[in-house]
MARZASE-82034 format. One record per residue (C-alpha): z negated, y negated, x negated; residue number from 1. Coordinates in steps of 0.2 Angstrom, whole numbers, plus 5000, padded with zeros to 4 digits. Layout:
residues N
{{Z,Y,X},NUM};
...
***
This chain:
residues 677
{{5021,5039,5100},1};
{{5016,5023,5109},2};
{{5019,5014,5125},3};
{{5012,4997,5130},4};
{{4997,4997,5142},5};
{{4988,4984,5150},6};
{{4978,4993,5163},7};
{{4959,4994,5164},8};
{{4946,5007,5159},9};
{{4928,5008,5158},10};
{{4921,5004,5141},11};
{{4906,5015,5138},12};
{{4901,5009,5120},13};
{{4901,4992,5111},14};
{{4917,4989,5101},15};
{{4905,4981,5088},16};
{{4896,4997,5081},17};
{{4877,4999,5082},18};
{{4869,5011,5070},19};
{{4867,5024,5083},20};
{{4873,5042,5081},21};
{{4887,5051,5090},22};
{{4884,5068,5093},23};
{{4897,5081,5086},24};
{{4894,5095,5099},25};
{{4912,5094,5105},26};
{{4920,5097,5088},27};
{{4931,5112,5087},28};
{{4924,5124,5075},29};
{{4941,5132,5071},30};
{{4942,5119,5057},31};
{{4927,5116,5045},32};
{{4926,5098,5041},33};
{{4916,5094,5025},34};
{{4901,5083,5024},35};
{{4907,5066,5019},36};
{{4898,5067,5002},37};
{{4908,5083,4999},38};
{{4924,5074,5002},39};
{{4922,5064,4986},40};
{{4923,5075,4971},41};
{{4923,5072,4952},42};
{{4940,5080,4950},43};
{{4947,5068,4964},44};
{{4939,5053,4955},45};
{{4947,5058,4938},46};
{{4964,5061,4947},47};
{{4962,5044,4956},48};
{{4959,5035,4940},49};
{{4975,5043,4932},50};
{{4986,5039,4946},51};
{{4978,5022,4948},52};
{{4983,5017,4931},53};
{{5001,5023,4933},54};
{{5002,5014,4949},55};
{{4996,4998,4942},56};
{{5008,4999,4927},57};
{{5022,5001,4941},58};
{{5015,4987,4951},59};
{{5014,4975,4937},60};
{{5032,4979,4932},61};
{{5038,4975,4950},62};
{{5027,4960,4951},63};
{{5033,4953,4934},64};
{{5052,4956,4938},65};
{{5056,4955,4957},66};
{{5039,4950,4964},67};
{{5041,4962,4979},68};
{{5029,4977,4980},69};
{{5033,4992,4991},70};
{{5020,5002,5000},71};
{{5014,5017,4988},72};
{{5002,5026,5000},73};
{{5014,5040,5002},74};
{{5017,5043,4984},75};
{{4998,5042,4981},76};
{{4994,5055,4993},77};
{{5009,5067,4987},78};
{{5004,5065,4968},79};
{{4985,5067,4973},80};
{{4989,5083,4980},81};
{{5001,5089,4967},82};
{{4988,5085,4953},83};
{{4973,5094,4961},84};
{{4983,5109,4968},85};
{{4990,5111,4950},86};
{{4972,5110,4943},87};
{{4965,5122,4955},88};
{{4979,5134,4952},89};
{{4978,5134,4933},90};
{{4959,5136,4935},91};
{{4960,5150,4947},92};
{{4972,5159,4935},93};
{{4959,5157,4921},94};
{{4946,5166,4932},95};
{{4935,5151,4936},96};
{{4929,5148,4954},97};
{{4935,5132,4961},98};
{{4931,5122,4976},99};
{{4944,5122,4990},100};
{{4956,5108,4990},101};
{{4955,5100,5008},102};
{{4965,5087,5017},103};
{{4949,5075,5017},104};
{{4948,5076,4998},105};
{{4966,5073,4997},106};
{{4964,5057,5008},107};
{{4950,5051,4998},108};
{{4961,5052,4982},109};
{{4975,5042,4991},110};
{{4962,5029,4997},111};
{{4955,5027,4980},112};
{{4972,5025,4971},113};
{{4978,5012,4984},114};
{{4963,5002,4983},115};
{{4965,5002,4963},116};
{{4983,4997,4962},117};
{{4981,4985,4976},118};
{{4972,4973,4964},119};
{{4987,4973,4953},120};
{{4996,4964,4966},121};
{{4982,4954,4975},122};
{{4975,4950,4958},123};
{{4989,4937,4955},124};
{{4995,4944,4939},125};
{{5013,4939,4943},126};
{{5009,4924,4954},127};
{{4994,4912,4955},128};
{{4984,4917,4940},129};
{{5000,4916,4929},130};
{{5004,4900,4938},131};
{{4989,4893,4928},132};
{{4995,4896,4911},133};
{{5002,4884,4898},134};
{{5021,4892,4898},135};
{{5022,4890,4917},136};
{{5017,4871,4915},137};
{{5030,4868,4901},138};
{{5043,4877,4912},139};
{{5040,4865,4926},140};
{{5039,4851,4913},141};
{{5027,4838,4909},142};
{{5037,4824,4917},143};
{{5036,4833,4934},144};
{{5025,4822,4946},145};
{{5008,4830,4948},146};
{{5010,4843,4934},147};
{{4996,4839,4921},148};
{{4992,4847,4905},149};
{{4973,4847,4910},150};
{{4978,4860,4924},151};
{{4980,4874,4912},152};
{{4971,4890,4911},153};
{{4978,4903,4900},154};
{{4975,4922,4903},155};
{{4960,4930,4896},156};
{{4955,4948,4899},157};
{{4936,4945,4902},158};
{{4938,4930,4914},159};
{{4951,4939,4923},160};
{{4940,4955,4925},161};
{{4925,4943,4930},162};
{{4936,4935,4943},163};
{{4943,4951,4951},164};
{{4925,4958,4952},165};
{{4918,4943,4961},166};
{{4932,4941,4974},167};
{{4939,4959,4977},168};
{{4925,4967,4986},169};
{{4922,4955,5000},170};
{{4937,4960,5010},171};
{{4930,4978,5011},172};
{{4915,4971,5021},173};
{{4924,4958,5032},174};
{{4931,4970,5045},175};
{{4922,4986,5044},176};
{{4913,4982,5061},177};
{{4930,4981,5068},178};
{{4937,4997,5063},179};
{{4934,5005,5080},180};
{{4944,4991,5088},181};
{{4958,4991,5076},182};
{{4960,5010,5076},183};
{{4954,5017,5092},184};
{{4954,5001,5103},185};
{{4971,4993,5099},186};
{{4977,5010,5093},187};
{{4988,5001,5080},188};
{{5001,5012,5071},189};
{{5000,5006,5053},190};
{{5016,5016,5050},191};
{{5013,5020,5031},192};
{{4995,5025,5035},193};
{{5002,5037,5049},194};
{{5016,5043,5038},195};
{{5003,5047,5023},196};
{{4992,5056,5036},197};
{{5006,5067,5042},198};
{{5012,5071,5025},199};
{{4994,5075,5020},200};
{{4991,5086,5035},201};
{{5007,5094,5032},202};
{{5001,5100,5015},203};
{{4985,5107,5022},204};
{{4991,5113,5040},205};
{{4989,5131,5047},206};
{{5007,5136,5046},207};
{{5004,5150,5058},208};
{{5005,5137,5072},209};
{{5023,5136,5078},210};
{{5023,5118,5082},211};
{{5014,5114,5065},212};
{{5026,5124,5056},213};
{{5041,5115,5065},214};
{{5034,5098,5062},215};
{{5032,5102,5043},216};
{{5049,5108,5043},217};
{{5056,5092,5050},218};
{{5046,5082,5039},219};
{{5051,5091,5023},220};
{{5070,5090,5029},221};
{{5070,5071,5032},222};
{{5060,5067,5016},223};
{{5073,5076,5006},224};
{{5086,5067,5015},225};
{{5078,5050,5012},226};
{{5074,5053,4994},227};
{{5092,5059,4990},228};
{{5099,5044,4999},229};
{{5087,5032,4990},230};
{{5093,5040,4974},231};
{{5111,5038,4979},232};
{{5108,5020,4984},233};
{{5101,5016,4966},234};
{{5117,5020,4957},235};
{{5126,5006,4966},236};
{{5113,4993,4966},237};
{{5117,4985,4949},238};
{{5107,4972,4940},239};
{{5099,4959,4951},240};
{{5097,4957,4969},241};
{{5115,4956,4977},242};
{{5122,4973,4974},243};
{{5122,4989,4983},244};
{{5119,4996,5001},245};
{{5103,4985,5002},246};
{{5116,4970,5003},247};
{{5129,4978,5014},248};
{{5136,4965,5026},249};
{{5137,4978,5041},250};
{{5138,4964,5054},251};
{{5150,4953,5045},252};
{{5148,4940,5031},253};
{{5144,4926,5042},254};
{{5128,4935,5049},255};
{{5126,4942,5032},256};
{{5122,4924,5026},257};
{{5108,4923,5039},258};
{{5101,4940,5034},259};
{{5108,4949,5049},260};
{{5113,4965,5042},261};
{{5108,4984,5042},262};
{{5102,4988,5024},263};
{{5101,5007,5026},264};
{{5082,5007,5022},265};
{{5074,5024,5028},266};
{{5057,5017,5026},267};
{{5061,5003,5041},268};
{{5071,5015,5052},269};
{{5055,5027,5050},270};
{{5044,5012,5055},271};
{{5055,5010,5070},272};
{{5053,5028,5076},273};
{{5034,5027,5074},274};
{{5031,5009,5081},275};
{{5031,5006,5100},276};
{{5047,4999,5107},277};
{{5040,4983,5112},278};
{{5034,4980,5093},279};
{{5052,4984,5087},280};
{{5060,4973,5101},281};
{{5047,4958,5097},282};
{{5052,4959,5078},283};
{{5071,4958,5083},284};
{{5067,4943,5096},285};
{{5059,4934,5082},286};
{{5073,4937,5070},287};
{{5086,4930,5083},288};
{{5075,4915,5086},289};
{{5072,4911,5069},290};
{{5087,4916,5058},291};
{{5099,4916,5072},292};
{{5094,4898,5081},293};
{{5081,4889,5072},294};
{{5085,4889,5053},295};
{{5103,4886,5057},296};
{{5099,4871,5068},297};
{{5087,4864,5055},298};
{{5099,4868,5041},299};
{{5111,4856,5050},300};
{{5098,4842,5048},301};
{{5098,4843,5029},302};
{{5098,4825,5022},303};
{{5089,4818,5036},304};
{{5074,4830,5040},305};
{{5073,4835,5022},306};
{{5082,4832,5006},307};
{{5099,4842,5005},308};
{{5098,4846,4986},309};
{{5082,4855,4986},310};
{{5080,4874,4979},311};
{{5078,4889,4992},312};
{{5059,4891,4987},313};
{{5055,4872,4988},314};
{{5041,4869,5002},315};
{{5049,4851,5004},316};
{{5064,4859,5011},317};
{{5069,4873,5024},318};
{{5057,4885,5015},319};
{{5042,4874,5021},320};
{{5048,4876,5039},321};
{{5049,4895,5037},322};
{{5033,4898,5030},323};
{{5022,4887,5040},324};
{{5030,4890,5057},325};
{{5027,4908,5053},326};
{{5009,4905,5048},327};
{{5007,4896,5065},328};
{{5013,4909,5075},329};
{{5003,4922,5065},330};
{{4987,4912,5067},331};
{{4989,4909,5086},332};
{{4991,4927,5089},333};
{{4978,4933,5078},334};
{{4965,4920,5083},335};
{{4968,4923,5101},336};
{{4965,4942,5099},337};
{{4950,4938,5088},338};
{{4941,4928,5101},339};
{{4946,4940,5114},340};
{{4938,4955,5105},341};
{{4922,4943,5102},342};
{{4921,4938,5120},343};
{{4923,4956,5127},344};
{{4910,4962,5115},345};
{{4897,4949,5119},346};
{{4901,4953,5138},347};
{{4898,4972,5134},348};
{{4882,4969,5126},349};
{{4875,4959,5141},350};
{{4884,4967,5154},351};
{{4885,4985,5148},352};
{{4888,4992,5166},353};
{{4903,4982,5171},354};
{{4921,4985,5168},355};
{{4932,4975,5157},356};
{{4950,4972,5153},357};
{{4957,4985,5142},358};
{{4960,4980,5124},359};
{{4973,4991,5118},360};
{{4991,4984,5116},361};
{{4997,5001,5113},362};
{{4991,5017,5120},363};
{{4996,5035,5114},364};
{{5007,5045,5126},365};
{{5000,5061,5133},366};
{{5012,5073,5140},367};
{{5016,5091,5141},368};
{{5002,5100,5132},369};
{{4990,5085,5137},370};
{{4974,5095,5137},371};
{{4977,5101,5118},372};
{{4982,5082,5114},373};
{{4966,5076,5123},374};
{{4955,5087,5113},375};
{{4963,5082,5096},376};
{{4961,5064,5102},377};
{{4942,5067,5106},378};
{{4940,5077,5090},379};
{{4947,5063,5079},380};
{{4936,5050,5088},381};
{{4920,5059,5086},382};
{{4924,5062,5067},383};
{{4929,5045,5065},384};
{{4912,5038,5074},385};
{{4900,5052,5067},386};
{{4897,5044,5050},387};
{{4894,5026,5055},388};
{{4894,5011,5044},389};
{{4880,5001,5052},390};
{{4885,4982,5057},391};
{{4869,4976,5047},392};
{{4875,4984,5032},393};
{{4893,4976,5033},394};
{{4886,4959,5037},395};
{{4873,4959,5024},396};
{{4885,4965,5011},397};
{{4898,4952,5015},398};
{{4884,4938,5014},399};
{{4878,4945,4997},400};
{{4894,4946,4989},401};
{{4899,4929,4996},402};
{{4884,4921,4988},403};
{{4887,4929,4971},404};
{{4905,4924,4972},405};
{{4900,4906,4977},406};
{{4889,4904,4962},407};
{{4901,4912,4950},408};
{{4917,4905,4955},409};
{{4914,4887,4949},410};
{{4909,4894,4932},411};
{{4927,4902,4930},412};
{{4936,4887,4938},413};
{{4926,4872,4936},414};
{{4937,4861,4949},415};
{{4933,4873,4962},416};
{{4917,4868,4969},417};
{{4904,4880,4977},418};
{{4905,4872,4994},419};
{{4924,4874,4994},420};
{{4921,4893,4989},421};
{{4908,4894,5003},422};
{{4920,4887,5016},423};
{{4934,4900,5011},424};
{{4922,4914,5014},425};
{{4918,4907,5032},426};
{{4935,4907,5038},427};
{{4942,4922,5027},428};
{{4936,4936,5040},429};
{{4947,4928,5054},430};
{{4962,4928,5043},431};
{{4958,4946,5036},432};
{{4958,4951,5054},433};
{{4975,4942,5057},434};
{{4983,4951,5042},435};
{{4976,4968,5047},436};
{{4982,4966,5065},437};
{{4999,4962,5059},438};
{{5000,4975,5046},439};
{{4996,4987,5060},440};
{{5010,4982,5071},441};
{{5024,4980,5058},442};
{{5018,4988,5041},443};
{{5021,4971,5032},444};
{{5005,4964,5024},445};
{{5007,4945,5023},446};
{{4993,4942,5011},447};
{{5002,4930,5000},448};
{{5006,4920,5016},449};
{{4987,4918,5020},450};
{{4984,4914,5001},451};
{{4995,4899,5003},452};
{{4984,4893,5018},453};
{{4969,4893,5006},454};
{{4980,4885,4992},455};
{{4986,4870,5001},456};
{{4969,4867,5010},457};
{{4959,4867,4994},458};
{{4971,4858,4983},459};
{{4973,4844,4996},460};
{{4954,4843,4997},461};
{{4952,4842,4978},462};
{{4966,4830,4975},463};
{{4974,4826,4959},464};
{{4959,4829,4947},465};
{{4960,4848,4946},466};
{{4968,4852,4962},467};
{{4981,4863,4954},468};
{{4968,4875,4947},469};
{{4956,4874,4962},470};
{{4970,4877,4974},471};
{{4977,4892,4964},472};
{{4960,4900,4963},473};
{{4957,4897,4981},474};
{{4973,4906,4984},475};
{{4966,4920,4975},476};
{{4950,4922,4985},477};
{{4960,4922,5001},478};
{{4974,4933,4996},479};
{{4961,4946,4989},480};
{{4951,4946,5005},481};
{{4965,4948,5017},482};
{{4974,4960,5006},483};
{{4959,4973,5003},484};
{{4955,4972,5022},485};
{{4972,4977,5027},486};
{{4972,4991,5014},487};
{{4956,4997,5021},488};
{{4961,4997,5039},489};
{{4977,5006,5034},490};
{{4967,5019,5025},491};
{{4955,5020,5040},492};
{{4970,5025,5050},493};
{{4975,5038,5038},494};
{{4957,5045,5038},495};
{{4956,5045,5057},496};
{{4972,5056,5058},497};
{{4966,5068,5045},498};
{{4949,5070,5051},499};
{{4941,5061,5036},500};
{{4924,5052,5037},501};
{{4924,5034,5038},502};
{{4910,5033,5026},503};
{{4919,5044,5013},504};
{{4934,5031,5016},505};
{{4923,5016,5013},506};
{{4915,5023,4998},507};
{{4931,5028,4990},508};
{{4938,5011,4994},509};
{{4923,5004,4984},510};
{{4926,5016,4970},511};
{{4945,5012,4969},512};
{{4941,4993,4970},513};
{{4929,4995,4955},514};
{{4943,5005,4945},515};
{{4955,4992,4949},516};
{{4944,4977,4943},517};
{{4945,4986,4926},518};
{{4962,4995,4926},519};
{{4972,4981,4933},520};
{{4967,4967,4921},521};
{{4969,4981,4906},522};
{{4986,4986,4910},523};
{{4992,4967,4914},524};
{{4985,4963,4896},525};
{{4996,4978,4889},526};
{{5011,4969,4897},527};
{{5005,4951,4892},528};
{{5003,4957,4873},529};
{{5019,4968,4872},530};
{{5032,4956,4881},531};
{{5036,4938,4882},532};
{{5029,4936,4900},533};
{{5036,4921,4910},534};
{{5050,4916,4899},535};
{{5067,4913,4907},536};
{{5075,4924,4894},537};
{{5063,4939,4895},538};
{{5065,4954,4907},539};
{{5048,4949,4914},540};
{{5051,4931,4921},541};
{{5037,4931,4933},542};
{{5048,4921,4946},543};
{{5033,4918,4958},544};
{{5022,4909,4944},545};
{{5033,4893,4944},546};
{{5034,4894,4964},547};
{{5015,4895,4965},548};
{{5011,4880,4953},549};
{{5024,4870,4962},550};
{{5015,4874,4979},551};
{{4999,4869,4971},552};
{{5006,4852,4966},553};
{{5013,4850,4983},554};
{{4997,4853,4990},555};
{{4988,4840,4980},556};
{{4998,4827,4990},557};
{{4993,4835,5006},558};
{{5002,4842,5022},559};
{{5009,4825,5024},560};
{{5023,4829,5011},561};
{{5030,4844,5021},562};
{{5047,4840,5028},563};
{{5050,4830,5044},564};
{{5043,4837,5060},565};
{{5037,4853,5052},566};
{{5019,4850,5058},567};
{{5025,4846,5075},568};
{{5035,4862,5076},569};
{{5020,4871,5069},570};
{{5008,4865,5083},571};
{{5021,4870,5096},572};
{{5023,4888,5090},573};
{{5004,4889,5088},574};
{{5002,4884,5106},575};
{{5017,4896,5111},576};
{{5008,4911,5103},577};
{{4993,4907,5113},578};
{{5002,4905,5129},579};
{{5012,4921,5127},580};
{{4996,4931,5123},581};
{{4988,4924,5139},582};
{{5004,4928,5149},583};
{{5002,4946,5143},584};
{{4984,4947,5149},585};
{{4987,4939,5167},586};
{{5004,4947,5171},587};
{{5003,4964,5179},588};
{{5007,4979,5168},589};
{{5025,4982,5175},590};
{{5030,4965,5169},591};
{{5019,4962,5154},592};
{{5026,4977,5145},593};
{{5042,4967,5142},594};
{{5033,4952,5135},595};
{{5035,4950,5116},596};
{{5021,4951,5104},597};
{{5020,4935,5094},598};
{{5012,4943,5078},599};
{{5028,4954,5077},600};
{{5040,4940,5081},601};
{{5032,4930,5067},602};
{{5037,4943,5053},603};
{{5055,4939,5051},604};
{{5053,4921,5052},605};
{{5047,4922,5034},606};
{{5054,4938,5028},607};
{{5072,4939,5035},608};
{{5081,4947,5049},609};
{{5087,4963,5040},610};
{{5072,4973,5041},611};
{{5071,4969,5060},612};
{{5089,4977,5062},613};
{{5082,4993,5053},614};
{{5068,4994,5065},615};
{{5078,4991,5080},616};
{{5090,5006,5074},617};
{{5075,5016,5074},618};
{{5069,5011,5090},619};
{{5086,5014,5098},620};
{{5087,5032,5090},621};
{{5070,5035,5098},622};
{{5075,5028,5115},623};
{{5091,5039,5116},624};
{{5081,5054,5110},625};
{{5067,5053,5123},626};
{{5082,5051,5137},627};
{{5089,5067,5129},628};
{{5074,5077,5126},629};
{{5058,5068,5129},630};
{{5046,5084,5124},631};
{{5056,5086,5107},632};
{{5055,5067,5104},633};
{{5035,5067,5107},634};
{{5033,5083,5096},635};
{{5044,5078,5082},636};
{{5048,5059,5081},637};
{{5032,5056,5071},638};
{{5037,5070,5058},639};
{{5055,5063,5056},640};
{{5048,5045,5054},641};
{{5036,5051,5042},642};
{{5048,5060,5031},643};
{{5060,5046,5031},644};
{{5046,5033,5025},645};
{{5039,5046,5013},646};
{{5056,5050,5004},647};
{{5059,5032,5001},648};
{{5041,5029,4995},649};
{{5042,5044,4983},650};
{{5059,5037,4975},651};
{{5049,5021,4971},652};
{{5041,5030,4956},653};
{{5056,5038,4947},654};
{{5065,5021,4951},655};
{{5051,5010,4943},656};
{{5050,5022,4928},657};
{{5068,5020,4925},658};
{{5066,5001,4926},659};
{{5052,5002,4913},660};
{{5063,5010,4901},661};
{{5077,4998,4905},662};
{{5089,5010,4912},663};
{{5099,5000,4924},664};
{{5111,5007,4938},665};
{{5128,5009,4932},666};
{{5138,5001,4947},667};
{{5136,4985,4956},668};
{{5143,4986,4973},669};
{{5147,4969,4979},670};
{{5154,4963,4995},671};
{{5164,4946,4998},672};
{{5178,4939,5008},673};
{{5195,4944,5005},674};
{{5206,4931,4994},675};
{{5224,4928,5000},676};
{{5235,4926,4984},677};
***
């Protein structure tokens, strides 16, 4: 678990890696760690392709219906273990000699699957790509100002594959040099990555160890509880998004309207158990500021600050304030920390003997059996740093891929000029860092939010003559980079905790991305030809396609079309994020540990307050647990949290399969005010 720390340490190596070697003499010989090439196997790649196809189908289904994609990392790790274990058991019974199945191979499979199905989301098959087609153009209407018949590009299998190939690999190279900072420096939790690692470790652990056996027992117990609870909730969730325990007005109907309610989500209660207290409290504080104060106040200005008759997803209304103020906070925090890392790194290079301010926001607590925990930490660090990915390789790879993409993108989307693509790739690494940092804190990847930045910027620069297509394509460029970068860093965290080589993680991401570039368009093409995608009467309405096209049309008119005072508020929150970070750095540790983190505060601004309530419940449980039995909390809180996250994540698969076969929940449990007769 973690606590906030602002102390000083001596930094003995550069944060940006040099291609020097790290000795492995301190590694514990009790566990043999396979060479990085041996962690990638043919059977693992076959299983990854099968699971990648399955998860792409599930992701497309969710993308084209509700537009919300849960994390499937845990399910990928579990099913990868099940398939390979079944295969090795079957072959052994036939008398064949099989290679032992290690947790490193299990981690590689999970990484490959996540990279593959991630493109089904970041590829825009339910959002920006679909927003270009003729059906979406007609749904908005030819009479809608700025909606031109010339700004139409219907889906095509070959051009979609080409587009994904030229944009999807850049994110993998953008943050590789910062993996040490994110995983070992900031010690970001990446809750889904941590839960996946704990699940994989539990499959392959030495059950003779008392603590390990007890941790596996707790994980299995709470995984079962979480899975059964998620299954039970499904029966009451009805059709649509207003039924069931996910919409339970636990704090009253008035607060429920402002998204303040406990939605009984095991995933986010588990995240609250894993994330440090300051992160959970920052999320709740952000929810109170936004949904408790700011949005109700702005809503009272309807008719003055913005037209009162706008839809809930119209950027000229309250939705515009929500998105852009959240972006301002995120950018302020992310850019501050990025500049801070670069400054410290430069200082390390030129003054390697000096002592610097410690980077981590979150440090692991070492108590009780401190020597054992310290040895485990050192072992993880050495394995993680042993197989280095040189800085020159990452930088040259990013530059080469950016050059190819800069030349290819205008061929696919003629309105998107090469210099605009190049500008996108110049600023993309900074946004990728912001998204990866935020995902590490809260487990929310806001890739679509960063995509909107690219959409508005490019659409406003191109203007009315092709700005819609150019903006939507730029959204895809930005969204692909920041999404794959966050996925890679999350998988690096999983690899760090399972003693997997960083090289095998990176290579499996490359292989999984290559698979996704083929599988994601093919599985979408299956939906496109089998169903009436995008039609209001179809079960696959693709609700976000219309929203993204309307955003692009708004972007043509520029940021001046945003509601009144929106830009002023954005500037204020951007400056506030910088000031809060500066205050955290200059304030003594005994006070700075109570100063909220702007990145964590920003997430509920856009998402809603409900998940902040869930995470705060998790942190309260942990706080009480630590007061009752601190040693027990340190030993088992991670296992309990992982079990809650895993069980809920695993239920996603049968739930999606039921949905694909159009088997709906039998009951809609709905709550409303009592009516006096």
